[in-house]
C-alpha positions in Angstrom: 53.7 -28.9 -181.5 56.6 -30.7 -179.9 58.5 -29.5 -176.9 62.1 -30.7 -176.5 63.7 -30.5 -173.1 66.8 -28.4 -172.8 70.2 -29.7 -171.6 69.7 -28.3 -168.1 66.6 -30.4 -167.5 68.3 -33.5 -168.7 71.2 -33.1 -166.3 68.7 -32.5 -163.4 66.9 -35.8 -164.2 70.2 -37.7 -164.4 71.3 -36.3 -161.0 68.0 -37.3 -159.4 68.3 -40.8 -160.7 71.8 -41.2 -159.3 70.7 -39.9 -155.8 67.9 -42.4 -155.8 70.2 -45.2 -156.8 72.6 -44.3 -154.0 69.8 -44.1 -151.4 68.4 -47.5 -152.4 71.9 -49.0 -152.2 72.6 -47.4 -148.8 69.3 -48.8 -147.5 69.8 -52.2 -149.1 69.6 -55.2 -146.8 72.8 -57.2 -145.8 72.8 -61.0 -146.2 75.1 -63.5 -144.5 75.9 -66.4 -146.9 77.6 -69.7 -146.1 79.6 -71.3 -149.0 79.6 -75.1 -149.4 83.2 -75.2 -148.1 82.1 -73.4 -144.8 83.4 -70.0 -145.8 81.1 -67.1 -144.8 80.7 -64.1 -147.0 78.5 -61.0 -146.7 76.5 -59.6 -149.6 73.8 -57.0 -150.4 71.6 -59.7 -152.0 70.6 -63.3 -151.6 72.4 -64.7 -154.6 72.6 -68.4 -153.6 69.2 -68.7 -151.9 71.0 -70.0 -148.7 71.7 -66.6 -147.2 70.3 -65.3 -143.9 69.2 -61.7 -143.6 71.1 -59.7 -141.0 69.5 -57.0 -138.9 71.0 -53.6 -138.3 73.9 -54.0 -135.8 74.6 -51.8 -132.9 76.4 -48.5 -133.6 80.1 -48.6 -133.6 81.9 -47.1 -130.6 85.0 -45.1 -130.7 87.8 -46.7 -128.6 90.2 -44.2 -127.1 93.7 -44.7 -128.2 96.4 -45.3 -125.5 99.7 -43.8 -126.0 102.4 -46.5 -126.1 104.8 -46.6 -123.1 108.5 -46.3 -124.0 110.5 -49.5 -123.3 112.8 -47.6 -121.0 109.9 -46.4 -118.8 108.3 -49.8 -118.7 111.3 -51.4 -117.0 110.9 -51.8 -113.2 113.5 -50.0 -111.1 116.1 -52.3 -109.7 115.8 -53.1 -106.0 118.2 -51.2 -103.8 120.4 -53.4 -101.8 119.7 -53.4 -98.0 122.2 -51.4 -96.0 124.8 -53.7 -94.5 125.4 -53.7 -90.8 128.5 -51.9 -89.7 131.4 -54.2 -89.2 132.4 -54.9 -85.7 135.8 -53.5 -84.8 138.1 -56.2 -83.5 139.4 -55.7 -80.0 143.0 -56.9 -79.4 143.0 -60.4 -78.0 139.3 -61.2 -78.2 137.5 -60.5 -81.5 134.5 -58.3 -81.8 133.3 -55.9 -79.1 130.0 -57.7 -78.7 131.8 -60.9 -77.7 132.5 -61.6 -74.1 136.2 -61.8 -73.1 138.1 -65.0 -72.8 138.0 -66.6 -69.4 141.8 -66.3 -69.3 141.4 -62.7 -68.2 140.5 -64.0 -64.7 143.8 -64.4 -63.0 144.5 -66.3 -59.7 147.2 -64.9 -57.4 148.5 -65.5 -53.9 147.2 -69.0 -53.6 147.8 -70.6 -50.2 146.5 -73.9 -48.7 146.1 -74.7 -44.9 144.9 -77.9 -43.3 142.8 -77.8 -40.2 142.4 -81.2 -38.4 139.9 -81.8 -35.6 140.5 -85.1 -33.9 137.6 -84.8 -31.5 135.1 -84.3 -34.4 137.0 -86.6 -36.7 137.1 -84.1 -39.5 139.7 -82.4 -41.6 139.2 -79.1 -43.4 141.5 -78.1 -46.2 141.3 -74.4 -47.1 142.7 -72.7 -50.2 142.8 -68.9 -50.1 143.4 -66.9 -53.3 143.0 -63.5 -55.0 140.9 -63.4 -58.1 141.4 -60.4 -60.5 139.2 -59.4 -63.5 141.5 -58.1 -66.2 138.8 -56.8 -68.5 137.9 -53.1 -68.5 134.2 -53.5 -69.7 132.7 -56.8 -68.7 131.7 -58.0 -65.2 132.3 -61.6 -64.2 128.9 -62.1 -62.8 129.8 -65.5 -61.5 133.3 -67.1 -61.3 133.8 -70.7 -60.3 137.3 -72.0 -59.3 138.2 -75.7 -59.2 140.8 -76.4 -56.5 142.7 -79.6 -56.2 144.1 -80.4 -52.7 147.1 -82.7 -52.4 149.6 -83.5 -49.7 153.2 -82.6 -50.3 154.4 -86.2 -50.8 151.4 -87.0 -53.0 150.6 -90.1 -50.9 147.6 -89.5 -48.6 145.5 -86.8 -50.2 144.1 -86.0 -53.7 140.7 -84.4 -53.7 138.9 -81.6 -55.6 136.5 -78.9 -54.6 134.8 -76.0 -56.5 134.1 -72.6 -55.0 132.4 -69.6 -56.7 132.6 -65.8 -56.4 129.8 -63.4 -57.4 130.0 -60.0 -59.2 133.7 -59.5 -59.9 133.6 -56.1 -61.6 135.9 -54.9 -64.4 139.5 -54.4 -63.2 138.5 -55.5 -59.7 140.3 -58.0 -57.4 138.7 -59.9 -54.6 139.6 -62.8 -52.3 138.1 -66.2 -52.5 138.3 -69.2 -50.0 137.6 -72.7 -51.1 137.1 -75.4 -48.4 137.0 -79.2 -48.6 135.9 -81.2 -45.6 136.8 -84.9 -45.1 137.8 -87.5 -42.6 140.8 -87.1 -40.4 143.7 -88.9 -42.1 145.8 -91.5 -40.2 148.6 -89.1 -40.3 148.8 -85.3 -40.2 150.7 -83.7 -43.1 151.1 -80.4 -44.9 149.1 -79.8 -48.1 149.2 -77.9 -51.3 146.6 -76.6 -53.7 146.2 -76.2 -57.4 143.5 -73.8 -58.7 142.1 -73.1 -62.2 139.1 -71.3 -63.6 136.2 -73.7 -64.1 133.3 -71.4 -65.2 132.7 -67.7 -65.9 129.4 -65.9 -66.6 130.0 -62.5 -68.3 127.6 -59.5 -68.2 128.0 -56.0 -69.6 
């Protein structure tokens, strides 16, 4: 007596064969084969006899994706310009307020010259007295030096120069200064005159 399998049994056998084939394929070894031209290929079998068996590699890692940065956000912000210093307001007649005044604001008034002859000592003193005025309202003339030129009236016997200085001439202040030159008694006594001009000014504020 023969027993024929039914259709359901046949289908079950076919499914088992297919699963076995897939399992054997999944567990098949991987080979690394180098071609004569240097090209490397990978295969599940050693079909050339010159392939090397590859072991199981490390598990693959998932790399987190990074959101792309928009081009507008990637641009650096432009540097802000440094604040400029406030411009200095010009002061009439002398430029910026931080600049000292011109030496011409020191005026010389009431200039007089007197000779003093001492025949016993053989000396002659020539004195020039003047009034110095600081015309600036903010700056102090810490030191003012005046160059005085002594000459006789006829411009024959005398022509000498002497410098005298005054300290601490405050703004809008006026003070007296005397400049003296000492020399030998001339062969003849004569009246003198003096010419004065500002030689040096040190300003402080």
